[in-house]
C-alpha positions as a printed NumPy array, in Angstrom:
array([[ 59.854, 207.946, 142.027],
       [ 59.922, 207.451, 138.265],
       [ 58.294, 210.825, 137.731],
       [ 61.422, 212.379, 139.22 ],
       [ 63.652, 210.866, 136.529],
       [ 64.311, 213.388, 133.74 ],
       [ 63.125, 212.16 , 130.366],
       [ 60.679, 209.604, 131.789],
       [ 56.869, 209.64 , 131.61 ],
       [ 55.436, 206.822, 133.746],
       [ 52.185, 205.185, 132.637],
       [ 50.348, 202.874, 135.025],
       [ 48.862, 199.613, 133.812],
       [ 46.834, 196.835, 135.448],
       [ 48.111, 193.255, 134.98 ],
       [ 45.588, 191.133, 133.113],
       [ 44.026, 194.102, 131.33 ],
       [ 44.905, 195.718, 127.965],
       [ 47.64 , 198.302, 128.207],
       [ 46.512, 201.966, 128.154],
       [ 46.945, 203.576, 124.73 ],
       [ 49.424, 206.149, 126.041],
       [ 51.761, 203.331, 127.078],
       [ 51.894, 201.407, 123.8  ],
       [ 55.086, 203.189, 122.72 ],
       [ 56.884, 202.408, 125.981],
       [ 60.571, 201.487, 125.849],
       [ 60.701, 200.267, 129.483],
       [ 58.337, 197.862, 131.228],
       [ 58.218, 197.449, 135.017],
       [ 56.101, 194.318, 135.672],
       [ 54.094, 194.332, 138.889],
       [ 55.898, 192.617, 141.776],
       [ 55.105, 188.846, 141.859],
       [ 52.234, 189.294, 139.409],
       [ 51.034, 186.145, 137.653],
       [ 50.425, 187.792, 134.28 ],
       [ 51.816, 186.052, 131.199],
       [ 54.6  , 188.439, 130.154],
       [ 54.288, 187.379, 126.534],
       [ 50.85 , 188.981, 126.328],
       [ 52.294, 192.291, 127.5  ],
       [ 55.391, 192.117, 125.283],
       [ 53.191, 191.653, 122.213],
       [ 51.65 , 195.072, 122.849],
       [ 54.994, 196.889, 123.152],
       [ 56.816, 196.966, 119.787],
       [ 59.328, 199.596, 120.999],
       [ 60.297, 197.743, 124.186],
       [ 64.011, 197.94 , 125.028],
       [ 64.209, 197.103, 128.76 ],
       [ 62.231, 194.951, 131.192],
       [ 63.047, 196.195, 134.689],
       [ 61.895, 193.835, 137.444],
       [ 60.797, 194.689, 140.974],
       [ 62.147, 191.364, 142.249],
       [ 65.638, 189.912, 142.574],
       [ 64.493, 186.669, 140.931],
       [ 64.143, 186.619, 137.152],
       [ 63.155, 182.982, 136.536],
       [ 59.683, 183.919, 135.224],
       [ 61.23 , 186.116, 132.518],
       [ 64.488, 184.451, 131.459],
       [ 64.021, 183.042, 127.972],
       [ 60.684, 184.85 , 127.518],
       [ 61.889, 188.392, 126.871],
       [ 61.923, 189.308, 123.146],
       [ 65.291, 189.149, 121.412],
       [ 67.238, 192.375, 121.787],
       [ 65.354, 193.455, 124.926],
       [ 67.412, 193.855, 128.098],
       [ 66.301, 192.229, 131.369],
       [ 67.337, 193.823, 134.661],
       [ 66.56 , 192.632, 138.188],
       [ 65.974, 194.559, 141.401],
       [ 69.154, 193.291, 143.03 ],
       [ 69.938, 195.411, 146.069],
       [ 66.344, 196.097, 147.091],
       [ 65.425, 192.96 , 149.034],
       [ 68.787, 191.531, 150.095],
       [ 68.764, 193.148, 153.515],
       [ 65.246, 191.942, 154.318],
       [ 65.941, 188.406, 153.132],
       [ 69.212, 188.254, 155.061],
       [ 67.342, 189.479, 158.137],
       [ 64.847, 186.623, 157.705],
       [ 67.689, 184.091, 157.506],
       [ 69.225, 185.473, 160.715],
       [ 65.837, 185.26 , 162.431],
       [ 65.309, 181.692, 161.235],
       [ 68.706, 180.567, 162.51 ],
       [ 68.181, 182.274, 165.859],
       [ 64.698, 180.775, 166.23 ],
       [ 66.068, 177.275, 165.663],
       [ 69.258, 177.567, 167.704],
       [ 67.548, 179.311, 170.646],
       [ 64.478, 177.001, 170.605],
       [ 61.988, 179.852, 170.213],
       [ 59.431, 177.514, 168.626],
       [ 59.886, 174.978, 171.438],
       [ 59.375, 177.678, 174.057],
       [ 56.312, 179.029, 172.233],
       [ 54.692, 175.58 , 172.224],
       [ 55.425, 175.28 , 175.94 ],
       [ 53.872, 178.701, 176.573],
       [ 50.719, 177.693, 174.686],
       [ 50.514, 174.584, 176.876],
       [ 51.231, 176.478, 180.092],
       [ 54.565, 174.708, 180.727],
       [ 57.7  , 176.36 , 182.148],
       [ 60.184, 174.48 , 179.933],
       [ 63.525, 175.711, 181.267],
       [ 66.479, 174.192, 179.396],
       [ 69.757, 175.161, 177.803],
       [ 69.686, 175.99 , 174.095],
       [ 72.194, 176.125, 171.293],
       [ 73.605, 179.433, 170.024],
       [ 74.534, 181.113, 166.74 ],
       [ 77.817, 182.181, 168.295],
       [ 80.754, 180.258, 166.89 ],
       [ 78.745, 178.583, 164.152],
       [ 80.155, 178.139, 160.651],
       [ 77.636, 179.15 , 157.969],
       [ 78.045, 178.31 , 154.28 ],
       [ 76.171, 180.721, 151.991],
       [ 75.467, 179.289, 148.528],
       [ 74.876, 182.341, 146.365],
       [ 77.458, 185.12 , 146.395],
       [ 75.348, 187.988, 145.087],
       [ 73.713, 190.796, 147.03 ],
       [ 71.761, 188.439, 149.323],
       [ 74.838, 186.431, 150.211],
       [ 76.913, 189.517, 150.935],
       [ 74.129, 191.03 , 153.037],
       [ 73.861, 187.854, 155.108],
       [ 77.602, 187.562, 155.623],
       [ 77.689, 191.142, 156.912],
       [ 74.897, 190.421, 159.382],
       [ 76.319, 187.124, 160.615],
       [ 79.686, 188.506, 161.676],
       [ 78.348, 190.596, 164.626],
       [ 76.886, 187.344, 166.016],
       [ 80.418, 185.897, 166.147],
       [ 79.512, 183.408, 163.423],
       [ 81.803, 182.583, 160.486],
       [ 80.374, 182.978, 156.978],
       [ 81.826, 181.562, 153.743],
       [ 80.432, 182.343, 150.286],
       [ 79.993, 179.985, 147.318],
       [ 79.307, 181.22 , 143.787],
       [ 78.929, 179.662, 140.366],
       [ 82.666, 180.052, 139.819],
       [ 85.514, 180.748, 142.222],
       [ 86.772, 184.322, 142.587],
       [ 88.462, 186.403, 145.241],
       [ 86.752, 185.636, 148.564],
       [ 84.258, 183.232, 146.954],
       [ 84.48 , 179.455, 146.514],
       [ 83.205, 177.791, 143.34 ],
       [ 80.15 , 175.537, 143.304],
       [ 82.405, 172.639, 142.301],
       [ 83.915, 172.834, 145.812],
       [ 80.606, 172.086, 147.562],
       [ 81.236, 168.361, 148.198],
       [ 84.373, 169.204, 150.19 ],
       [ 82.857, 172.243, 151.928],
       [ 79.459, 170.937, 153.07 ],
       [ 80.677, 168.566, 155.827],
       [ 82.499, 171.439, 157.536],
       [ 79.524, 173.741, 158.212],
       [ 76.843, 173.945, 160.895],
       [ 74.339, 175.683, 158.611],
       [ 73.964, 176.041, 154.843],
       [ 71.967, 178.989, 153.494],
       [ 70.838, 178.864, 149.849],
       [ 70.407, 182.196, 148.055],
       [ 70.917, 181.178, 144.406],
       [ 68.708, 182.362, 141.544],
       [ 66.355, 179.797, 140.013],
       [ 67.894, 178.483, 136.787],
       [ 68.125, 175.116, 135.09 ],
       [ 71.605, 174.807, 136.59 ],
       [ 70.356, 175.372, 140.152],
       [ 67.197, 173.232, 139.931],
       [ 67.599, 170.513, 142.594],
       [ 71.082, 171.815, 143.366],
       [ 70.24 , 170.704, 146.909],
       [ 69.602, 167.045, 146.147],
       [ 70.048, 163.85 , 148.165],
       [ 73.817, 163.894, 147.65 ],
       [ 74.095, 167.538, 148.732],
       [ 72.072, 166.861, 151.884],
       [ 73.947, 163.647, 152.691],
       [ 77.219, 165.608, 152.632],
       [ 75.979, 168.022, 155.323],
       [ 77.098, 167.276, 158.882],
       [ 74.694, 165.67 , 161.358],
       [ 72.258, 168.12 , 162.985],
       [ 73.135, 170.854, 160.482],
       [ 70.496, 173.36 , 159.352],
       [ 69.498, 173.953, 155.725],
       [ 68.027, 177.403, 155.077],
       [ 66.342, 178.044, 151.705],
       [ 65.61 , 181.684, 150.909],
       [ 66.005, 181.19 , 147.15 ],
       [ 63.246, 179.368, 145.247],
       [ 61.513, 176.113, 146.107],
       [ 62.765, 173.972, 143.178],
       [ 66.399, 174.649, 144.152],
       [ 65.797, 171.991, 146.836],
       [ 64.662, 168.422, 146.117],
       [ 61.648, 168.323, 148.436],
       [ 61.509, 164.53 , 148.728],
       [ 65.212, 164.324, 149.588],
       [ 64.826, 167.012, 152.251],
       [ 61.758, 165.308, 153.711],
       [ 63.736, 162.092, 154.077],
       [ 66.461, 163.882, 156.046],
       [ 63.968, 165.756, 158.249],
       [ 61.96 , 162.635, 158.953],
       [ 65.088, 160.772, 160.019],
       [ 65.951, 163.644, 162.368],
       [ 69.475, 163.969, 160.977],
       [ 69.012, 167.498, 159.58 ],
       [ 66.917, 170.543, 160.416],
       [ 65.659, 173.204, 158.009],
       [ 64.128, 176.649, 157.594],
       [ 62.19 , 177.246, 154.377],
       [ 60.68 , 180.469, 153.087],
       [ 60.014, 178.849, 149.709],
       [ 58.741, 175.394, 148.811],
       [ 58.177, 173.106, 145.855],
       [ 55.262, 173.093, 145.217],
       [ 54.23 , 176.59 , 146.288],
       [ 51.9  , 177.289, 147.914],
       [ 51.87 , 173.963, 149.729],
       [ 48.739, 171.816, 149.356],
       [ 46.892, 171.286, 152.633],
       [ 47.917, 167.619, 152.821],
       [ 51.604, 168.086, 151.981],
       [ 54.   , 166.282, 154.361],
       [ 56.13 , 169.41 , 154.851],
       [ 53.389, 170.801, 157.109],
       [ 54.122, 168.149, 159.716],
       [ 57.804, 167.476, 159.054],
       [ 59.913, 167.485, 162.236],
       [ 62.719, 169.986, 162.681],
       [ 61.278, 172.458, 160.186],
       [ 60.612, 176.212, 160.415],
       [ 58.332, 177.219, 157.526],
       [ 57.279, 180.697, 156.383],
       [ 55.079, 181.512, 153.337],
       [ 57.556, 183.279, 150.985],
       [ 57.734, 186.429, 153.096],
       [ 61.494, 186.939, 153.508],
       [ 61.471, 190.108, 151.413],
       [ 57.901, 191.132, 152.206],
       [ 58.205, 193.702, 154.954],
       [ 57.666, 197.395, 155.594],
       [ 59.25 , 199.6  , 152.944],
       [ 59.847, 196.872, 150.352],
       [ 58.039, 198.804, 147.602],
       [ 60.013, 201.989, 148.258],
       [ 63.298, 200.08 , 148.276],
       [ 62.388, 198.305, 145.044],
       [ 61.406, 201.46 , 143.179],
       [ 64.57 , 203.218, 144.354],
       [ 66.564, 200.529, 142.505],
       [ 64.212, 200.725, 139.502],
       [ 64.633, 204.504, 139.311],
       [ 68.422, 204.116, 139.344],
       [ 68.351, 201.516, 136.586],
       [ 65.952, 203.557, 134.437],
       [ 68.113, 206.659, 134.966],
       [ 71.075, 204.758, 133.55 ],
       [ 69.001, 203.597, 130.577],
       [ 67.845, 207.152, 129.812],
       [ 71.482, 208.291, 129.947],
       [ 72.434, 205.674, 127.373],
       [ 74.182, 203.443, 129.923],
       [ 73.647, 199.741, 130.538],
       [ 71.68 , 198.926, 133.713],
       [ 73.842, 197.43 , 136.473],
       [ 71.512, 194.509, 137.227],
       [ 71.319, 192.952, 133.766],
       [ 70.733, 189.209, 134.013],
       [ 73.865, 187.277, 133.118],
       [ 73.241, 183.858, 134.678],
       [ 75.724, 184.204, 137.561],
       [ 75.148, 183.799, 141.298]])
């Protein structure tokens, strides 16, 4: 994909190994998706670096670590649809008792009973970026009502300062915020206590956005239910109490990991690099909003 962009010569590199000599004059770096390489080691080898273009929507591993004067752009728009799809699936699985029916099947029991439904539910989406918009669009055909919350209020979006008044009104709360110091433990004991009884918390953001101990207390009491694609810590240790927590649907950080994710990511990267080559600012520059 990058080879098709006029004025660009892509050079492959392997995380954890020295950069190839032909790439040492690179102006743009595309770090490998979810790679654990220390970015500082790579930056030190690229004196002409002007743009770090990520393959992920999250930028928490790079914010504050990119050299001064170097732009940082995310892959917003590539994984929102997949992550929103996961959230829809998680809500349906919980409301329609799919996990209950699967356990009954494994035990050879015909467990006929009425279930709940996503129809008519009010869903609060905390995070009004691409992921939040994608989820709102997918919820409406299910006859569910979706309301967005962002860092600050704007047309069609409530501000985060309105959360205490909003939380008691919703059947489900989906968290899609980026991981920043401002959003760390955004979902704390007070946040959870404000949610209505039997509500569902869905975290498709990053694990530390939720206070794990506070959530465990609510799950253990049976007052709330939850679906988590991310955890704190991650991955979970074998003896962690989340493994056996009641009322929990848990997946191993796979919301955006599905067929075609690489192609979708590089399509966004190619667009951002095309803008850079043309002397324009990339659209997905990190600015701390959500």
